[in-house]
PDB file of N, CA, C and O in Angstrom:
ATOM      1  N   MET A   1      22.752-115.318 -38.544  1.00  0.00           N
ATOM      2  CA  MET A   1      24.113-115.017 -38.164  1.00  0.00           C
ATOM      3  C   MET A   1      24.399-113.516 -38.235  1.00  0.00           C
ATOM      4  O   MET A   1      25.566-113.126 -38.268  1.00  0.00           O
ATOM      5  N   ALA A   2      23.389-112.678 -38.259  1.00  0.00           N
ATOM      6  CA  ALA A   2      23.581-111.227 -38.330  1.00  0.00           C
ATOM      7  C   ALA A   2      23.968-110.641 -36.976  1.00  0.00           C
ATOM      8  O   ALA A   2      24.424-109.500 -36.903  1.00  0.00           O
ATOM      9  N   SER A   3      23.793-111.410 -35.906  1.00  0.00           N
ATOM     10  CA  SER A   3      24.102-110.934 -34.566  1.00  0.00           C
ATOM     11  C   SER A   3      25.611-110.798 -34.369  1.00  0.00           C
ATOM     12  O   SER A   3      26.399-111.386 -35.110  1.00  0.00           O
ATOM     13  N   ASN A   4      26.000-110.019 -33.366  1.00  0.00           N
ATOM     14  CA  ASN A   4      27.409-109.910 -33.023  1.00  0.00           C
ATOM     15  C   ASN A   4      27.808-110.954 -31.994  1.00  0.00           C
ATOM     16  O   ASN A   4      28.931-110.941 -31.491  1.00  0.00           O
ATOM     17  N   LYS A   5      26.881-111.863 -31.680  1.00  0.00           N
ATOM     18  CA  LYS A   5      27.160-113.000 -30.798  1.00  0.00           C
ATOM     19  C   LYS A   5      26.908-114.274 -31.580  1.00  0.00           C
ATOM     20  O   LYS A   5      25.853-114.437 -32.194  1.00  0.00           O
ATOM     21  N   VAL A   6      27.869-115.167 -31.556  1.00  0.00           N
ATOM     22  CA  VAL A   6      27.687-116.461 -32.222  1.00  0.00           C
ATOM     23  C   VAL A   6      28.252-117.551 -31.329  1.00  0.00           C
ATOM     24  O   VAL A   6      29.162-117.318 -30.534  1.00  0.00           O
ATOM     25  N   SER A   7      27.697-118.743 -31.475  1.00  0.00           N
ATOM     26  CA  SER A   7      28.205-119.880 -30.711  1.00  0.00           C
ATOM     27  C   SER A   7      29.494-120.379 -31.347  1.00  0.00           C
ATOM     28  O   SER A   7      29.805-120.041 -32.489  1.00  0.00           O
ATOM     29  N   VAL A   8      30.230-121.173 -30.612  1.00  0.00           N
ATOM     30  CA  VAL A   8      31.464-121.763 -31.138  1.00  0.00           C
ATOM     31  C   VAL A   8      31.151-122.563 -32.396  1.00  0.00           C
ATOM     32  O   VAL A   8      31.903-122.510 -33.369  1.00  0.00           O
ATOM     33  N   ALA A   9      30.032-123.313 -32.381  1.00  0.00           N
ATOM     34  CA  ALA A   9      29.652-124.114 -33.544  1.00  0.00           C
ATOM     35  C   ALA A   9      29.399-123.233 -34.764  1.00  0.00           C
ATOM     36  O   ALA A   9      29.849-123.552 -35.865  1.00  0.00           O
ATOM     37  N   GLU A  10      28.675-122.116 -34.570  1.00  0.00           N
ATOM     38  CA  GLU A  10      28.423-121.186 -35.675  1.00  0.00           C
ATOM     39  C   GLU A  10      29.724-120.558 -36.166  1.00  0.00           C
ATOM     40  O   GLU A  10      29.924-120.372 -37.366  1.00  0.00           O
ATOM     41  N   ALA A  11      30.606-120.234 -35.219  1.00  0.00           N
ATOM     42  CA  ALA A  11      31.891-119.627 -35.589  1.00  0.00           C
ATOM     43  C   ALA A  11      32.692-120.583 -36.468  1.00  0.00           C
ATOM     44  O   ALA A  11      33.331-120.161 -37.432  1.00  0.00           O
ATOM     45  N   ARG A  12      32.656-121.870 -36.131  1.00  0.00           N
ATOM     46  CA  ARG A  12      33.364-122.863 -36.966  1.00  0.00           C
ATOM     47  C   ARG A  12      32.769-122.916 -38.368  1.00  0.00           C
ATOM     48  O   ARG A  12      33.497-122.978 -39.359  1.00  0.00           O
ATOM     49  N   GLN A  13      31.460-122.892 -38.441  1.00  0.00           N
ATOM     50  CA  GLN A  13      30.772-122.996 -39.734  1.00  0.00           C
ATOM     51  C   GLN A  13      31.002-121.793 -40.628  1.00  0.00           C
ATOM     52  O   GLN A  13      31.147-121.940 -41.842  1.00  0.00           O
ATOM     53  N   HIS A  14      31.037-120.610 -40.045  1.00  0.00           N
ATOM     54  CA  HIS A  14      31.064-119.373 -40.818  1.00  0.00           C
ATOM     55  C   HIS A  14      32.309-118.535 -40.547  1.00  0.00           C
ATOM     56  O   HIS A  14      32.259-117.306 -40.591  1.00  0.00           O
ATOM     57  N   PHE A  15      33.415-119.199 -40.268  1.00  0.00           N
ATOM     58  CA  PHE A  15      34.625-118.500 -39.839  1.00  0.00           C
ATOM     59  C   PHE A  15      35.083-117.436 -40.835  1.00  0.00           C
ATOM     60  O   PHE A  15      35.409-116.322 -40.426  1.00  0.00           O
ATOM     61  N   ALA A  16      35.116-117.748 -42.114  1.00  0.00           N
ATOM     62  CA  ALA A  16      35.578-116.785 -43.125  1.00  0.00           C
ATOM     63  C   ALA A  16      34.692-115.538 -43.137  1.00  0.00           C
ATOM     64  O   ALA A  16      35.198-114.420 -43.228  1.00  0.00           O
ATOM     65  N   ARG A  17      33.378-115.724 -43.047  1.00  0.00           N
ATOM     66  CA  ARG A  17      32.461-114.573 -43.028  1.00  0.00           C
ATOM     67  C   ARG A  17      32.643-113.737 -41.767  1.00  0.00           C
ATOM     68  O   ARG A  17      32.588-112.508 -41.814  1.00  0.00           O
ATOM     69  N   LEU A  18      32.859-114.408 -40.644  1.00  0.00           N
ATOM     70  CA  LEU A  18      33.052-113.691 -39.380  1.00  0.00           C
ATOM     71  C   LEU A  18      34.342-112.887 -39.402  1.00  0.00           C
ATOM     72  O   LEU A  18      34.390-111.769 -38.889  1.00  0.00           O
ATOM     73  N   ILE A  19      35.372-113.445 -39.985  1.00  0.00           N
ATOM     74  CA  ILE A  19      36.637-112.715 -40.106  1.00  0.00           C
ATOM     75  C   ILE A  19      36.421-111.445 -40.924  1.00  0.00           C
ATOM     76  O   ILE A  19      36.915-110.378 -40.558  1.00  0.00           O
ATOM     77  N   GLU A  20      35.699-111.553 -42.011  1.00  0.00           N
ATOM     78  CA  GLU A  20      35.433-110.384 -42.860  1.00  0.00           C
ATOM     79  C   GLU A  20      34.641-109.324 -42.098  1.00  0.00           C
ATOM     80  O   GLU A  20      34.933-108.133 -42.205  1.00  0.00           O
ATOM     81  N   ARG A  21      33.646-109.752 -41.332  1.00  0.00           N
ATOM     82  CA  ARG A  21      32.871-108.800 -40.526  1.00  0.00           C
ATOM     83  C   ARG A  21      33.758-108.109 -39.501  1.00  0.00           C
ATOM     84  O   ARG A  21      33.665-106.896 -39.308  1.00  0.00           O
ATOM     85  N   ALA A  22      34.615-108.880 -38.846  1.00  0.00           N
ATOM     86  CA  ALA A  22      35.520-108.302 -37.848  1.00  0.00           C
ATOM     87  C   ALA A  22      36.499-107.346 -38.511  1.00  0.00           C
ATOM     88  O   ALA A  22      36.803-106.288 -37.960  1.00  0.00           O
ATOM     89  N   ARG A  23      36.994-107.708 -39.686  1.00  0.00           N
ATOM     90  CA  ARG A  23      37.932-106.857 -40.419  1.00  0.00           C
ATOM     91  C   ARG A  23      37.309-105.497 -40.737  1.00  0.00           C
ATOM     92  O   ARG A  23      37.999-104.478 -40.763  1.00  0.00           O
ATOM     93  N   LYS A  24      36.000-105.495 -40.978  1.00  0.00           N
ATOM     94  CA  LYS A  24      35.285-104.257 -41.298  1.00  0.00           C
ATOM     95  C   LYS A  24      34.905-103.458 -40.049  1.00  0.00           C
ATOM     96  O   LYS A  24      34.227-102.436 -40.148  1.00  0.00           O
ATOM     97  N   GLY A  25      35.340-103.923 -38.878  1.00  0.00           N
ATOM     98  CA  GLY A  25      35.106-103.160 -37.656  1.00  0.00           C
ATOM     99  C   GLY A  25      33.941-103.625 -36.813  1.00  0.00           C
ATOM    100  O   GLY A  25      33.495-102.898 -35.926  1.00  0.00           O
ATOM    101  N   ASN A  26      33.431-104.836 -37.072  1.00  0.00           N
ATOM    102  CA  ASN A  26      32.319-105.380 -36.280  1.00  0.00           C
ATOM    103  C   ASN A  26      32.821-106.540 -35.436  1.00  0.00           C
ATOM    104  O   ASN A  26      32.852-107.673 -35.917  1.00  0.00           O
ATOM    105  N   PRO A  27      33.216-106.290 -34.186  1.00  0.00           N
ATOM    106  CA  PRO A  27      33.704-107.386 -33.343  1.00  0.00           C
ATOM    107  C   PRO A  27      32.626-108.455 -33.148  1.00  0.00           C
ATOM    108  O   PRO A  27      31.436-108.148 -33.090  1.00  0.00           O
ATOM    109  N   ILE A  28      33.050-109.685 -33.049  1.00  0.00           N
ATOM    110  CA  ILE A  28      32.136-110.815 -32.894  1.00  0.00           C
ATOM    111  C   ILE A  28      32.422-111.490 -31.555  1.00  0.00           C
ATOM    112  O   ILE A  28      33.550-111.907 -31.290  1.00  0.00           O
ATOM    113  N   GLU A  29      31.402-111.593 -30.723  1.00  0.00           N
ATOM    114  CA  GLU A  29      31.532-112.301 -29.453  1.00  0.00           C
ATOM    115  C   GLU A  29      31.204-113.768 -29.697  1.00  0.00           C
ATOM    116  O   GLU A  29      30.167-114.090 -30.276  1.00  0.00           O
ATOM    117  N   ILE A  30      32.085-114.649 -29.255  1.00  0.00           N
ATOM    118  CA  ILE A  30      31.884-116.085 -29.442  1.00  0.00           C
ATOM    119  C   ILE A  30      31.507-116.675 -28.088  1.00  0.00           C
ATOM    120  O   ILE A  30      32.181-116.441 -27.084  1.00  0.00           O
ATOM    121  N   THR A  31      30.415-117.446 -28.076  1.00  0.00           N
ATOM    122  CA  THR A  31      29.898-118.003 -26.825  1.00  0.00           C
ATOM    123  C   THR A  31      29.933-119.523 -26.847  1.00  0.00           C
ATOM    124  O   THR A  31      29.902-120.156 -27.902  1.00  0.00           O
ATOM    125  N   ARG A  32      29.999-120.083 -25.651  1.00  0.00           N
ATOM    126  CA  ARG A  32      29.870-121.536 -25.475  1.00  0.00           C
ATOM    127  C   ARG A  32      28.807-121.738 -24.399  1.00  0.00           C
ATOM    128  O   ARG A  32      28.958-121.290 -23.262  1.00  0.00           O
ATOM    129  N   ARG A  33      27.747-122.412 -24.776  1.00  0.00           N
ATOM    130  CA  ARG A  33      26.608-122.625 -23.876  1.00  0.00           C
ATOM    131  C   ARG A  33      26.084-121.293 -23.332  1.00  0.00           C
ATOM    132  O   ARG A  33      25.696-121.195 -22.168  1.00  0.00           O
ATOM    133  N   GLY A  34      26.079-120.268 -24.196  1.00  0.00           N
ATOM    134  CA  GLY A  34      25.538-118.963 -23.823  1.00  0.00           C
ATOM    135  C   GLY A  34      26.491-118.052 -23.081  1.00  0.00           C
ATOM    136  O   GLY A  34      26.177-116.882 -22.860  1.00  0.00           O
ATOM    137  N   GLU A  35      27.649-118.560 -22.692  1.00  0.00           N
ATOM    138  CA  GLU A  35      28.626-117.761 -21.955  1.00  0.00           C
ATOM    139  C   GLU A  35      29.712-117.251 -22.907  1.00  0.00           C
ATOM    140  O   GLU A  35      30.222-118.024 -23.720  1.00  0.00           O
ATOM    141  N   PRO A  36      30.073-115.979 -22.824  1.00  0.00           N
ATOM    142  CA  PRO A  36      31.130-115.459 -23.690  1.00  0.00           C
ATOM    143  C   PRO A  36      32.468-116.132 -23.394  1.00  0.00           C
ATOM    144  O   PRO A  36      32.858-116.271 -22.235  1.00  0.00           O
ATOM    145  N   VAL A  37      33.171-116.551 -24.458  1.00  0.00           N
ATOM    146  CA  VAL A  37      34.479-117.194 -24.276  1.00  0.00           C
ATOM    147  C   VAL A  37      35.586-116.515 -25.076  1.00  0.00           C
ATOM    148  O   VAL A  37      36.764-116.665 -24.751  1.00  0.00           O
ATOM    149  N   ALA A  38      35.222-115.773 -26.114  1.00  0.00           N
ATOM    150  CA  ALA A  38      36.228-115.113 -26.942  1.00  0.00           C
ATOM    151  C   ALA A  38      35.585-113.988 -27.741  1.00  0.00           C
ATOM    152  O   ALA A  38      34.363-113.907 -27.868  1.00  0.00           O
ATOM    153  N   VAL A  39      36.442-113.126 -28.276  1.00  0.00           N
ATOM    154  CA  VAL A  39      35.976-112.047 -29.140  1.00  0.00           C
ATOM    155  C   VAL A  39      36.879-112.014 -30.365  1.00  0.00           C
ATOM    156  O   VAL A  39      38.104-112.047 -30.248  1.00  0.00           O
ATOM    157  N   LEU A  40      36.268-111.948 -31.529  1.00  0.00           N
ATOM    158  CA  LEU A  40      36.993-111.854 -32.785  1.00  0.00           C
ATOM    159  C   LEU A  40      37.036-110.390 -33.191  1.00  0.00           C
ATOM    160  O   LEU A  40      35.996-109.772 -33.419  1.00  0.00           O
ATOM    161  N   LEU A  41      38.260-109.826 -33.284  1.00  0.00           N
ATOM    162  CA  LEU A  41      38.455-108.409 -33.610  1.00  0.00           C
ATOM    163  C   LEU A  41      39.285-108.265 -34.873  1.00  0.00           C
ATOM    164  O   LEU A  41      39.970-109.198 -35.291  1.00  0.00           O
ATOM    165  N   SER A  42      39.217-107.084 -35.476  1.00  0.00           N
ATOM    166  CA  SER A  42      40.124-106.802 -36.585  1.00  0.00           C
ATOM    167  C   SER A  42      41.529-106.627 -36.018  1.00  0.00           C
ATOM    168  O   SER A  42      41.697-106.311 -34.841  1.00  0.00           O
ATOM    169  N   ALA A  43      42.521-106.832 -36.855  1.00  0.00           N
ATOM    170  CA  ALA A  43      43.905-106.656 -36.431  1.00  0.00           C
ATOM    171  C   ALA A  43      44.156-105.215 -36.006  1.00  0.00           C
ATOM    172  O   ALA A  43      44.918-104.972 -35.069  1.00  0.00           O
ATOM    173  N   ALA A  44      43.528-104.259 -36.678  1.00  0.00           N
ATOM    174  CA  ALA A  44      43.709-102.848 -36.331  1.00  0.00           C
ATOM    175  C   ALA A  44      43.160-102.553 -34.935  1.00  0.00           C
ATOM    176  O   ALA A  44      43.795-101.840 -34.157  1.00  0.00           O
ATOM    177  N   GLU A  45      41.985-103.097 -34.617  1.00  0.00           N
ATOM    178  CA  GLU A  45      41.403-102.880 -33.288  1.00  0.00           C
ATOM    179  C   GLU A  45      42.277-103.512 -32.211  1.00  0.00           C
ATOM    180  O   GLU A  45      42.482-102.931 -31.145  1.00  0.00           O
ATOM    181  N   TYR A  46      42.788-104.702 -32.499  1.00  0.00           N
ATOM    182  CA  TYR A  46      43.647-105.391 -31.531  1.00  0.00           C
ATOM    183  C   TYR A  46      44.925-104.588 -31.287  1.00  0.00           C
ATOM    184  O   TYR A  46      45.347-104.420 -30.143  1.00  0.00           O
ATOM    185  N   ALA A  47      45.536-104.096 -32.359  1.00  0.00           N
ATOM    186  CA  ALA A  47      46.768-103.317 -32.225  1.00  0.00           C
ATOM    187  C   ALA A  47      46.508-102.050 -31.413  1.00  0.00           C
ATOM    188  O   ALA A  47      47.338-101.664 -30.590  1.00  0.00           O
ATOM    189  N   ALA A  48      45.368-101.401 -31.637  1.00  0.00           N
ATOM    190  CA  ALA A  48      45.032-100.189 -30.887  1.00  0.00           C
ATOM    191  C   ALA A  48      44.843-100.509 -29.401  1.00  0.00           C
ATOM    192  O   ALA A  48      45.242 -99.724 -28.540  1.00  0.00           O
ATOM    193  N   MET A  49      44.245-101.644 -29.108  1.00  0.00           N
ATOM    194  CA  MET A  49      44.010-102.032 -27.719  1.00  0.00           C
ATOM    195  C   MET A  49      45.298-102.394 -26.994  1.00  0.00           C
ATOM    196  O   MET A  49      45.458-102.075 -25.816  1.00  0.00           O
ATOM    197  N   THR A  50      46.212-103.052 -27.685  1.00  0.00           N
ATOM    198  CA  THR A  50      47.437-103.518 -27.048  1.00  0.00           C
ATOM    199  C   THR A  50      48.540-102.475 -27.077  1.00  0.00           C
ATOM    200  O   THR A  50      49.603-102.672 -26.489  1.00  0.00           O
ATOM    201  N   GLY A  51      48.288-101.359 -27.763  1.00  0.00           N
ATOM    202  CA  GLY A  51      49.290-100.307 -27.802  1.00  0.00           C
ATOM    203  C   GLY A  51      50.394-100.555 -28.809  1.00  0.00           C
ATOM    204  O   GLY A  51      51.391 -99.833 -28.819  1.00  0.00           O
ATOM    205  N   GLU A  52      50.240-101.552 -29.650  1.00  0.00           N
ATOM    206  CA  GLU A  52      51.252-101.827 -30.667  1.00  0.00           C
ATOM    207  C   GLU A  52      51.172-100.746 -31.734  1.00  0.00           C
ATOM    208  O   GLU A  52      50.121-100.525 -32.334  1.00  0.00           O
ATOM    209  N   ARG A  53      52.259-100.098 -31.954  1.00  0.00           N
ATOM    210  CA  ARG A  53      52.306 -99.044 -32.950  1.00  0.00           C
ATOM    211  C   ARG A  53      53.601 -99.213 -33.741  1.00  0.00           C
ATOM    212  O   ARG A  53      54.618 -99.648 -33.202  1.00  0.00           O
ATOM    213  N   PRO A  54      53.551 -98.866 -35.013  1.00  0.00           N
ATOM    214  CA  PRO A  54      54.797 -98.933 -35.775  1.00  0.00           C
ATOM    215  C   PRO A  54      55.762 -97.852 -35.289  1.00  0.00           C
ATOM    216  O   PRO A  54      55.339 -96.836 -34.737  1.00  0.00           O
ATOM    217  N   SER A  55      57.038 -98.074 -35.494  1.00  0.00           N
ATOM    218  CA  SER A  55      58.009 -97.049 -35.122  1.00  0.00           C
ATOM    219  C   SER A  55      57.784 -95.820 -35.993  1.00  0.00           C
ATOM    220  O   SER A  55      57.130 -95.896 -37.034  1.00  0.00           O
ATOM    221  N   PHE A  56      58.324 -94.702 -35.563  1.00  0.00           N
ATOM    222  CA  PHE A  56      58.175 -93.471 -36.336  1.00  0.00           C
ATOM    223  C   PHE A  56      58.746 -93.651 -37.737  1.00  0.00           C
ATOM    224  O   PHE A  56      58.153 -93.212 -38.722  1.00  0.00           O
ATOM    225  N   VAL A  57      59.890 -94.294 -37.815  1.00  0.00           N
ATOM    226  CA  VAL A  57      60.534 -94.504 -39.118  1.00  0.00           C
ATOM    227  C   VAL A  57      59.650 -95.364 -40.010  1.00  0.00           C
ATOM    228  O   VAL A  57      59.464 -95.044 -41.184  1.00  0.00           O
ATOM    229  N   ASP A  58      59.098 -96.461 -39.467  1.00  0.00           N
ATOM    230  CA  ASP A  58      58.218 -97.334 -40.261  1.00  0.00           C
ATOM    231  C   ASP A  58      56.967 -96.591 -40.718  1.00  0.00           C
ATOM    232  O   ASP A  58      56.557 -96.706 -41.873  1.00  0.00           O
ATOM    233  N   ALA A  59      56.362 -95.825 -39.805  1.00  0.00           N
ATOM    234  CA  ALA A  59      55.142 -95.081 -40.163  1.00  0.00           C
ATOM    235  C   ALA A  59      55.449 -94.048 -41.236  1.00  0.00           C
ATOM    236  O   ALA A  59      54.681 -93.894 -42.185  1.00  0.00           O
ATOM    237  N   THR A  60      56.561 -93.344 -41.095  1.00  0.00           N
ATOM    238  CA  THR A  60      56.946 -92.335 -42.088  1.00  0.00           C
ATOM    239  C   THR A  60      57.212 -92.986 -43.440  1.00  0.00           C
ATOM    240  O   THR A  60      56.803 -92.466 -44.478  1.00  0.00           O
ATOM    241  N   THR A  61      57.889 -94.108 -43.422  1.00  0.00           N
ATOM    242  CA  THR A  61      58.181 -94.823 -44.672  1.00  0.00           C
ATOM    243  C   THR A  61      56.888 -95.230 -45.369  1.00  0.00           C
ATOM    244  O   THR A  61      56.757 -95.079 -46.584  1.00  0.00           O
ATOM    245  N   ARG A  62      55.930 -95.748 -44.593  1.00  0.00           N
ATOM    246  CA  ARG A  62      54.649 -96.152 -45.194  1.00  0.00           C
ATOM    247  C   ARG A  62      53.901 -94.970 -45.808  1.00  0.00           C
ATOM    248  O   ARG A  62      53.336 -95.086 -46.895  1.00  0.00           O
ATOM    249  N   VAL A  63      53.898 -93.842 -45.116  1.00  0.00           N
ATOM    250  CA  VAL A  63      53.224 -92.648 -45.643  1.00  0.00           C
ATOM    251  C   VAL A  63      53.906 -92.189 -46.919  1.00  0.00           C
ATOM    252  O   VAL A  63      53.241 -91.859 -47.901  1.00  0.00           O
ATOM    253  N   ARG A  64      55.235 -92.169 -46.904  1.00  0.00           N
ATOM    254  CA  ARG A  64      55.975 -91.740 -48.097  1.00  0.00           C
ATOM    255  C   ARG A  64      55.678 -92.659 -49.276  1.00  0.00           C
ATOM    256  O   ARG A  64      55.539 -92.197 -50.408  1.00  0.00           O
ATOM    257  N   GLU A  65      55.580 -93.977 -49.008  1.00  0.00           N
ATOM    258  CA  GLU A  65      55.269 -94.928 -50.089  1.00  0.00           C
ATOM    259  C   GLU A  65      53.841 -94.739 -50.581  1.00  0.00           C
ATOM    260  O   GLU A  65      53.586 -94.742 -51.785  1.00  0.00           O
ATOM    261  N   ARG A  66      52.909 -94.574 -49.641  1.00  0.00           N
ATOM    262  CA  ARG A  66      51.505 -94.421 -50.017  1.00  0.00           C
ATOM    263  C   ARG A  66      51.281 -93.168 -50.854  1.00  0.00           C
ATOM    264  O   ARG A  66      50.500 -93.187 -51.805  1.00  0.00           O
ATOM    265  N   LEU A  67      51.964 -92.079 -50.507  1.00  0.00           N
ATOM    266  CA  LEU A  67      51.800 -90.823 -51.226  1.00  0.00           C
ATOM    267  C   LEU A  67      52.750 -90.700 -52.414  1.00  0.00           C
ATOM    268  O   LEU A  67      52.693 -89.727 -53.166  1.00  0.00           O
ATOM    269  N   ASP A  68      53.618 -91.687 -52.576  1.00  0.00           N
ATOM    270  CA  ASP A  68      54.604 -91.709 -53.660  1.00  0.00           C
ATOM    271  C   ASP A  68      55.380 -90.392 -53.684  1.00  0.00           C
ATOM    272  O   ASP A  68      55.440 -89.702 -54.701  1.00  0.00           O
ATOM    273  N   VAL A  69      55.972 -90.066 -52.535  1.00  0.00           N
ATOM    274  CA  VAL A  69      56.697 -88.813 -52.357  1.00  0.00           C
ATOM    275  C   VAL A  69      57.854 -88.696 -53.348  1.00  0.00           C
ATOM    276  O   VAL A  69      58.152 -87.600 -53.822  1.00  0.00           O
ATOM    277  N   GLU A  70      58.503 -89.803 -53.660  1.00  0.00           N
ATOM    278  CA  GLU A  70      59.636 -89.758 -54.590  1.00  0.00           C
ATOM    279  C   GLU A  70      59.208 -89.222 -55.953  1.00  0.00           C
ATOM    280  O   GLU A  70      59.993 -88.555 -56.627  1.00  0.00           O
ATOM    281  N   ALA A  71      57.984 -89.504 -56.361  1.00  0.00           N
ATOM    282  CA  ALA A  71      57.491 -89.049 -57.664  1.00  0.00           C
ATOM    283  C   ALA A  71      57.259 -87.539 -57.688  1.00  0.00           C
ATOM    284  O   ALA A  71      57.172 -86.947 -58.764  1.00  0.00           O
ATOM    285  N   LEU A  72      57.158 -86.909 -56.513  1.00  0.00           N
ATOM    286  CA  LEU A  72      56.938 -85.463 -56.461  1.00  0.00           C
ATOM    287  C   LEU A  72      58.190 -84.682 -56.848  1.00  0.00           C
ATOM    288  O   LEU A  72      58.117 -83.501 -57.187  1.00  0.00           O
ATOM    289  N   ASP A  73      59.335 -85.352 -56.793  1.00  0.00           N
ATOM    290  CA  ASP A  73      60.613 -84.741 -57.182  1.00  0.00           C
ATOM    291  C   ASP A  73      60.863 -83.452 -56.404  1.00  0.00           C
ATOM    292  O   ASP A  73      61.154 -82.409 -56.988  1.00  0.00           O
ATOM    293  N   ILE A  74      60.746 -83.539 -55.074  1.00  0.00           N
ATOM    294  CA  ILE A  74      61.003 -82.399 -54.194  1.00  0.00           C
ATOM    295  C   ILE A  74      62.382 -82.595 -53.586  1.00  0.00           C
ATOM    296  O   ILE A  74      62.690 -83.666 -53.064  1.00  0.00           O
ATOM    297  N   GLY A  75      63.210 -81.562 -53.653  1.00  0.00           N
ATOM    298  CA  GLY A  75      64.553 -81.635 -53.095  1.00  0.00           C
ATOM    299  C   GLY A  75      64.796 -80.543 -52.076  1.00  0.00           C
ATOM    300  O   GLY A  75      63.940 -79.690 -51.838  1.00  0.00           O
ATOM    301  N   GLU A  76      65.976 -80.581 -51.478  1.00  0.00           N
ATOM    302  CA  GLU A  76      66.343 -79.578 -50.471  1.00  0.00           C
ATOM    303  C   GLU A  76      66.247 -78.156 -51.026  1.00  0.00           C
ATOM    304  O   GLU A  76      65.862 -77.228 -50.314  1.00  0.00           O
ATOM    305  N   GLU A  77      66.598 -77.996 -52.293  1.00  0.00           N
ATOM    306  CA  GLU A  77      66.594 -76.660 -52.900  1.00  0.00           C
ATOM    307  C   GLU A  77      65.195 -76.052 -52.916  1.00  0.00           C
ATOM    308  O   GLU A  77      65.059 -74.830 -52.966  1.00  0.00           O
ATOM    309  N   ASP A  78      64.168 -76.870 -52.876  1.00  0.00           N
ATOM    310  CA  ASP A  78      62.798 -76.359 -52.849  1.00  0.00           C
ATOM    311  C   ASP A  78      62.472 -75.645 -51.539  1.00  0.00           C
ATOM    312  O   ASP A  78      61.510 -74.880 -51.467  1.00  0.00           O
ATOM    313  N   PHE A  79      63.273 -75.896 -50.511  1.00  0.00           N
ATOM    314  CA  PHE A  79      63.021 -75.306 -49.200  1.00  0.00           C
ATOM    315  C   PHE A  79      63.960 -74.151 -48.883  1.00  0.00           C
ATOM    316  O   PHE A  79      63.813 -73.493 -47.854  1.00  0.00           O
ATOM    317  N   ASP A  80      64.926 -73.903 -49.766  1.00  0.00           N
ATOM    318  CA  ASP A  80      65.851 -72.781 -49.562  1.00  0.00           C
ATOM    319  C   ASP A  80      65.065 -71.475 -49.498  1.00  0.00           C
ATOM    320  O   ASP A  80      64.150 -71.255 -50.292  1.00  0.00           O
ATOM    321  N   GLY A  81      65.418 -70.626 -48.566  1.00  0.00           N
ATOM    322  CA  GLY A  81      64.792 -69.318 -48.457  1.00  0.00           C
ATOM    323  C   GLY A  81      63.475 -69.303 -47.702  1.00  0.00           C
ATOM    324  O   GLY A  81      62.893 -68.235 -47.510  1.00  0.00           O
ATOM    325  N   LEU A  82      62.997 -70.444 -47.276  1.00  0.00           N
ATOM    326  CA  LEU A  82      61.723 -70.476 -46.543  1.00  0.00           C
ATOM    327  C   LEU A  82      61.906 -70.148 -45.063  1.00  0.00           C
ATOM    328  O   LEU A  82      60.986 -69.651 -44.414  1.00  0.00           O
ATOM    329  N   ARG A  83      63.087 -70.427 -44.537  1.00  0.00           N
ATOM    330  CA  ARG A  83      63.327 -70.220 -43.107  1.00  0.00           C
ATOM    331  C   ARG A  83      63.982 -68.865 -42.862  1.00  0.00           C
ATOM    332  O   ARG A  83      64.931 -68.488 -43.550  1.00  0.00           O
ATOM    333  N   ASP A  84      63.470 -68.146 -41.883  1.00  0.00           N
ATOM    334  CA  ASP A  84      64.062 -66.870 -41.482  1.00  0.00           C
ATOM    335  C   ASP A  84      65.319 -67.187 -40.681  1.00  0.00           C
ATOM    336  O   ASP A  84      65.240 -67.784 -39.608  1.00  0.00           O
ATOM    337  N   ARG A  85      66.454 -66.797 -41.189  1.00  0.00           N
ATOM    338  CA  ARG A  85      67.736 -67.107 -40.548  1.00  0.00           C
ATOM    339  C   ARG A  85      68.229 -65.982 -39.631  1.00  0.00           C
ATOM    340  O   ARG A  85      69.348 -66.050 -39.123  1.00  0.00           O
ATOM    341  N   SER A  86      67.412 -64.954 -39.416  1.00  0.00           N
ATOM    342  CA  SER A  86      67.833 -63.855 -38.537  1.00  0.00           C
ATOM    343  C   SER A  86      67.938 -64.365 -37.107  1.00  0.00           C
ATOM    344  O   SER A  86      67.258 -65.321 -36.734  1.00  0.00           O
ATOM    345  N   PRO A  87      68.792 -63.728 -36.303  1.00  0.00           N
ATOM    346  CA  PRO A  87      68.982 -64.215 -34.926  1.00  0.00           C
ATOM    347  C   PRO A  87      67.766 -63.958 -34.036  1.00  0.00           C
ATOM    348  O   PRO A  87      67.723 -64.452 -32.909  1.00  0.00           O
ATOM    349  N   GLY A  88      66.791 -63.209 -34.507  1.00  0.00           N
ATOM    350  CA  GLY A  88      65.611 -62.967 -33.687  1.00  0.00           C
ATOM    351  C   GLY A  88      65.730 -61.650 -32.947  1.00  0.00           C
ATOM    352  O   GLY A  88      66.646 -60.868 -33.200  1.00  0.00           O
ATOM    353  N   ARG A  89      64.826 -61.411 -32.056  1.00  0.00           N
ATOM    354  CA  ARG A  89      64.809 -60.135 -31.348  1.00  0.00           C
ATOM    355  C   ARG A  89      65.738 -60.183 -30.141  1.00  0.00           C
ATOM    356  O   ARG A  89      66.059 -61.248 -29.613  1.00  0.00           O
ATOM    357  N   GLU A  90      66.150 -59.018 -29.734  1.00  0.00           N
ATOM    358  CA  GLU A  90      66.963 -58.913 -28.530  1.00  0.00           C
ATOM    359  C   GLU A  90      66.051 -58.835 -27.318  1.00  0.00           C
ATOM    360  O   GLU A  90      64.993 -58.207 -27.350  1.00  0.00           O
ATOM    361  N   ILE A  91      66.488 -59.490 -26.248  1.00  0.00           N
ATOM    362  CA  ILE A  91      65.688 -59.440 -25.022  1.00  0.00           C
ATOM    363  C   ILE A  91      66.575 -59.022 -23.855  1.00  0.00           C
ATOM    364  O   ILE A  91      67.781 -59.272 -23.866  1.00  0.00           O
ATOM    365  N   ALA A  92      65.997 -58.404 -22.880  1.00  0.00           N
ATOM    366  CA  ALA A  92      66.739 -57.998 -21.683  1.00  0.00           C
ATOM    367  C   ALA A  92      66.467 -59.010 -20.589  1.00  0.00           C
ATOM    368  O   ALA A  92      65.320 -59.306 -20.255  1.00  0.00           O
ATOM    369  N   LEU A  93      67.544 -59.527 -20.044  1.00  0.00           N
ATOM    370  CA  LEU A  93      67.380 -60.515 -18.964  1.00  0.00           C
ATOM    371  C   LEU A  93      67.581 -59.884 -17.615  1.00  0.00           C
ATOM    372  O   LEU A  93      67.481 -60.565 -16.594  1.00  0.00           O
TER     373      LEU A  93
END
């Protein structure tokens, strides 16, 4: 069962193992009588193929949670003085 092609019968027998292989990035082609009938992919690969992406807000929230941004105790005052507030250079039109 090391191949990336398995019969429907093999897929039924070893479904949990095949799911784990697919989750790790190894798609599994499922055949019936030697003909391809389906492909088992990881959810991440499927989402990339179908164009499903989290919203910007959801993605930002996940990153903030993963990095535990709240624990960094960074506030607006930490950014005071970083931006140049001058009007910029004069230009002739």
